[in-house]
N, C-alpha and C positions, 0 to 999 in steps of 0.2 A: 368217339360214343353214341352210337346212335336213339334216337329216344320217340317210343311209340308214339301212335296217336292216338290212341285209344281211349275215351271219355269214362269213366265210372257217373251215373248220374244218381242221384238221391231221388228219392219217392216223392212222386210229386205236391207240391204244399203248394197250394196254387191261392192267389188271391182274390182271383175276377170269376164274375158267378157264382157257384161251388165250387167247394175246397174245403180241403181240409185242414188246420190248423192245429199245431203242439200247444195242450195245456200241459207246460214241466212234463211228463215222461209220458203224457199217452194224449192221442191225437181226436177232437169228437168231430162228428161233420156239422155243417152250419150251414143255413143259405143268406148271404150276403143282401142286406137289405139295399133295396136299387132305390134309389134319392134323386129325384127330378134333375136335368141337366141344367136347368135357370135357376137353380138356386144361387144364394148372394156367393160372391167370393168377398175372402174379409182380406184387404189388401191395406187399408187405412194404417198408414205408420208415423205416431207422431213422434217430430221432433222439436227442440227447444233452441227456442231465437232470442236473443236478447232487444233489450226495447234502444233506442237511441243508434247510432252512427257503425257501419260495417265495416268496424276493422278487425284488421287475420291475426289479433297477437293473442290467438288460444286463450280466452278466459273462458273461464268454466264457468262465470256465472251463470245461471239461470233463470228469467222472470217471465217469460211468455212459450205458451205451447203454440204451435200450428200443426197445419196436419202437410206430408210431405206432397199429398195432392195437389197444394198451391205453386210445389217447384217445378211440380209434373204433368201440367194442366191439359196436356194432349197424349196423354198416357194411355194408351191400349188396353190399360186394362180396369175392369170396375172398379169405383168407389163407394163405398157406404160410409155414411156419415158416424161419425162416435157416438151421434146424441140417436140413432136408428136403435129400438129394439130387438132388428134381427142382430145387430154388431155383436158378439161374445166378447166380455171385455178381455182384454187383451193381456197377457202376463210382464208384469216388474220386475225389472231386470234383478232387485234386489230379491225376489223367488228362488232367483236359480243359483247353486240346487234344493236351498235349505226347505221346501215347500215339499222335496219329493222326500230328502231325507226323514224328513219328518215322518213319514207313515204312511204319504197319498201313494195308491196304486196303481201308477200310471203304464198302460200298455204299451211300449214300445217295440216297433217294427223293424228290425236287418235282413241284411241277406249273408249268408248263405241257411235252406234250411235244416240243419241236425245242430242240434247241444254240442259245445266245444269248439266253437269258431271266435277267432278274434273277433269278429263283429260282434257278437252275443259279450265279449267281456269289453266292447267298447262304452254298448248299451248298458252296461252293469253302472260302467264307469261314469258317466253320463248322467243317469237315472238310477239311484241308490234304493234296493228294493224296489223295480218294476218288473212287471210281468214281461219279459220278451219273448216277440211273436216273430218267430224265422219266417222270412219269406223265401220262395225260390228265387225270385230276378229281384232287380234294382226298382225296374218300371212297377212290382208288384207293391213294393215298401209304400213307395209316392202313391198308388192306387187306394190301397188300405187308409195313409190318412187323411186323404180328399176325400174318404167315403165314411168317417168316424166308425170306421174299425178298430184300430187303433188311435190312440194319441197322440205320440209324436212318433218319428224314425229319425236313427241313426247309422248313417250311412258312409263309407270309403269316399274321400275324394282326391287325395293325393298320397304317396309312400318317400319317403326319402330315399329310397336305390331305385326303384319304380316307377318315379314318378307320376302324373296325372292319372284318375281314372278318368277317361275323358265320357265315358257315357253317362255318368252321372253331370257331371257338365251341361253336358244337350238338354238331359232330363229338367236339371234346375228353370232350365228357359220353356223348356215344354209344359212344365206346370203351377200354380199357384201358389207352392208352400213359398215358407218364408225360414231361413237360416235364424234360430235361437238360440245359438252356440255351440263350441265344437271343443274338441276331447281331443287328444294326443294319446298314443298307445305305442310301447313299444314291444318291437315283436322279438320274442324269442321263438327261434324254434328248436324243436325237440327231435332225435329220431327212434320213435316206438316201435318197440317190436311184440308180438306175443311173447308171455313169461315162456320161460324156456329156451327162447330163441337168441343165438349171438348173433354177432356182427356178422362174424366171419360165415353165418349161416345165411344171409341176406343175398338176394341175387338180383334185383329189384326192389325201389322205394316209388310211393303215390303219393302226391301231394297235386294241389293247386300248383299251376305254371310260374307263378311271381315266387310261388315257397322253393316250387322247385330251382329257376333260376337265381334267387339270394342264396341257394347251398351249394351253389355249380361244384366251386373249389372242393369241397370237402365230400360230397359226392361220387366225384372222379378219381379224386385219393383212394378212397373204399372200391373203388372198378363196380359202382348199382349203378344199373338201368333206369330209366325213370320212364314215369309213365303218371298224365296227368286226369285229376277228377274236378269236382266244381268247387273243391272247398279240402282247407287241409282237415276239416274235423270230420268229413265226410272218408276221406282217406281214412285216416283213424278207425272209423268205425265198419268199411267195407274189409278192413286186415280182420279187425276184431271176429267181428260176426261169422268169416269163415274161416276162421282160426288159420291164416294161409302161416307156413313157417318158412316160405323161403323170400318173403314182401314184408319189408319197414314200410312208416309211416312218416313223411314230415307235420308235424301239427305241435299243437300245444301241450303245454304238462296238465292245464285242467282238461284236455280230451284224453290223454292219458289214464288219467282219473276216472273219469264217465265212462269209457269202455272197455276198462280193467287191464291198459296196455304197459308193457315194463318201458320205461328211460333207458334205451339203451346207451344213448348220450346227449349232452345240453351246450344252447348255445352255437348248432352245428350251420348259421350262418356265418357267411364271408365276412361280412362286417357286420360290429358288433353294433353303430349308429341306425339303427332299423327303424324308425319312425313312421306310424301309419298315422293320418291325420281324421278324422271322423265330423260331421255336419251334422248336427241337431234340429230336425227339420218338423216345424208347426203350420197346424194353419192360419193361427194367426200370431202376428211378429210381435215380438215384448219392445217394451217403452225404452231404448236409448236412455242409459246413464249416463254417468260424468263419477264417479264413487270408487268403480275401477277401471282398470285400461279395457278398452272396446275395438274390436276391430268391426269395420262396414264391406261389405262386398257388391260391387257391382256388376253389370252387364252395360254395353254399350259400344254400338257400332258408329263408322265415317267414313264420310266420303272420301274416296280418292285423290292424292293431291303430295307436291311435295311438302313435309315436316307435319305433316297433320298431325300422325300419333305425337312426336314430338311437343305439338300444342295441348292434345289430351291430356298428356302425362307431365304439362309443366302447370296445370292447374293447381297442382297436387303439390309443387318442387317450391313455387312462389310462397307456398300458405306453408312452408316446413310440415307436411305431412310425409311422412313412411310408409313405401309400398312392400309388400311382403309377400304379393304374387302378381305373377299379369300373364295370363292360357289367351293365347286365340282360338278360334274354332270354326269350323266355314258357315259361310250364313247359308242354312240346307234351304228354305227355299227362293232363293238366285244367289248361287256361289257362283257364277260369270257377271261380269257386267262390263258393257263395251265401254273402249276409252271415250273420254268428249272429245279427245283429236280425232276428227274423224279423217285426216289423213291418211295415221297409219295403221287405221281400223282393228290396234290390239285389243285384245280384252285380259280382265286381272280379274284376280279373287276375290271375295266380299267376304270380309272376316267378322265376328264382333270378340272383342275383348271383355273377358272376365278377372276385374284387378279385386284387388285387399289391401285398404291399406288401414294405417293402423292412427283411429281417432272416430269418435262417437259421431253418428248424428245427430246427439242431443249438444256439440260444440257447432258454433256459428262456422267457423272454420272450413269446417267439414261441408253446410250444407253454402258456404261460398262457392267453395269449388266445387262441388255437383251445378249450382248456377253456371257460373263461368263452363267447364265443361256442356251445359245443354245448349250454350250458347252455337254450337258448334257438331255437337254429334247429332247424327240421323236417329238415333234409338240409344234409351238410358231407362236402363231401370234400378230400383235399389233393389237386393238380395236378402238385405237380412244387413241389422246393426246388432253387437252381440258381445258379450263379453271375451276376451280372450283367456286360450286356458292356460294356465302357467304352472300345471302339475304335470310330472310324468309318472307313468307305473314302472 
């Protein structure tokens, strides 16, 4: 079955310079304030250390707080003292999500830019009662948080079927935002059409490329051609607004309600275990705790050599720290490096390694693991230490 290559794009919703951001059902033009580029960046993440010896017994007793900048004195990122009047008070892990559900109206950016997207549902799960602000690109969501246009961003990082969203891994390193939480969303695709349209009337179906791939077997059995759009909700909106009779959309049930479409079939994905993990991003880190399960995300690079990656991962195994994710990405500034062996003249790829592990930076074993890793890592950055999402929709 041939797949058309046409792309249907949403109206421009851009968070750079001048733009338009929808507030609920309407959009109002605004001028983005231009902040000076040399404003302070808040990167101090405070961890907890034990007094006394440095054993790795996993004890959770907390007695003294220190800055992570002491662990990474050569960090390329600016560090602002916790006593500085310019340093906003960081969120406490005990405030998530209680402070939001208590009625606070945080502005939360998500991608892409129409209502009914799965990303919108993730934003509302992460921050109930928030004002969800759609952005047309992942870059725009990062920029919106950094420029104080919104308070948080909720962006996808991996899917159980489609794998990692590499673009957001790259953006995590390019920007100075902190991971302050995660949210996992079960993805349940529906086949939508205008009222009065039957399944046998359909000739084609619109949706995001990943959603089409996740429903490939079902759509093939129905004999439908597939066309890609920027988002599942955008596909539903396009079908509804153009009153198409021969075209359906693969999107969520909430998109059907928003755009007045009929649900012809539910759970049309080929695999019922379809879950997307989203990251919650903020300008300041939270203070890691031990009162609930925590996860820590880091990124590092290594010199080339036999067993170097093994040694890097061993610092966690030696301390009984479980790794939940490891992802490699090319080091953009120097993707190729000449071998130290001048005789063979070969070159090899340089990589960054993104790792998630099950431990809080308030635990001494996690701090000791990173001290150990720093001994041979050429670069190391803590992206965030945050509570694990143990719920599922």
